[in-house]
C-alpha atoms as one frame of an Amber mdcrd trajectory, in Angstrom:
protein
  -1.039  -4.006 -42.702   0.586  -6.624 -44.783   1.937  -5.455 -48.133   2.340
  -8.075 -50.928   3.206  -7.950 -54.551  -0.302  -9.196 -55.595  -3.144  -6.833
 -56.318  -6.775  -7.227 -55.502  -9.423  -7.319 -58.194 -10.373  -3.731 -57.597
  -6.742  -2.609 -57.650  -6.268  -4.437 -60.969  -9.253  -2.576 -62.378  -7.763
   0.833 -61.265  -4.465  -0.016 -62.912  -6.140  -1.185 -66.095  -8.266   2.002
 -66.195  -5.169   4.280 -65.734  -3.148   2.424 -68.378  -5.959   2.341 -70.927
  -6.661   6.000 -70.368  -3.058   6.935 -70.660  -2.712   4.950 -73.893  -5.598
   6.772 -75.333  -3.943  10.140 -74.584  -6.082  10.964 -71.507  -5.425  11.760
 -67.966  -5.922   9.297 -65.038  -7.739  11.893 -62.819 -10.917   9.872 -62.939
  -9.073   6.873 -61.363  -8.199   8.776 -58.289 -11.876   8.822 -57.354 -12.035
   4.970 -57.423 -12.173   3.466 -53.970  -9.304   1.166 -54.515  -6.994   3.930
 -55.858  -5.528   4.711 -52.456  -4.707   1.135 -51.847  -2.837   0.797 -55.131
  -1.036   4.051 -54.477   0.143   2.821 -51.003   1.264  -0.621 -52.385   3.216
   0.947 -55.310   4.896   3.429 -52.844   5.767   0.578 -50.450   7.218  -1.448
 -53.362   9.240   1.472 -54.492  10.647   2.058 -50.917  11.604  -1.657 -50.797
  13.481  -1.391 -54.062  15.332   1.597 -52.842  16.254  -0.102 -49.589  17.531
  -3.169 -51.398  19.670  -0.913 -53.762  21.178   0.865 -50.780  21.899  -2.502
 -48.950  23.565  -3.820 -52.115  25.784  -0.697 -52.215  26.934  -1.044 -48.535
  27.775  -4.706 -48.731  30.664  -6.465 -50.566  31.841 -10.034 -50.791  34.107
  -9.396 -47.811  31.611  -7.824 -45.584  29.824  -4.628 -44.767  31.381  -1.408
 -45.979  31.235   1.209 -43.159  31.847   4.894 -43.618  34.884   6.393 -42.060
  34.163   8.482 -38.885  36.159  11.535 -37.645  38.409   9.387 -35.363  39.533
   7.235 -38.405  40.425  10.340 -40.367  42.422  11.946 -37.556  44.388   8.703
 -36.900  45.292   8.452 -40.603  46.212  12.165 -40.908  48.249  12.423 -37.773
């Protein structure tokens, strides 16, 4: 399954319905019954996972190289 940042026409309709319902003070429970809701949900969760992965990669790299966590051997060598 290929995940892209674009949405199908049905997925756009689901998102529009949810947003309009929320803006009117309602709940999006009706949208969960739409046949394209599962597809939208999977796509959003995949995008969220990708963002989190990119954030964690950015934290572990520097301009010098990759930052690795110290293991037990490194700690014992420095302490002793």
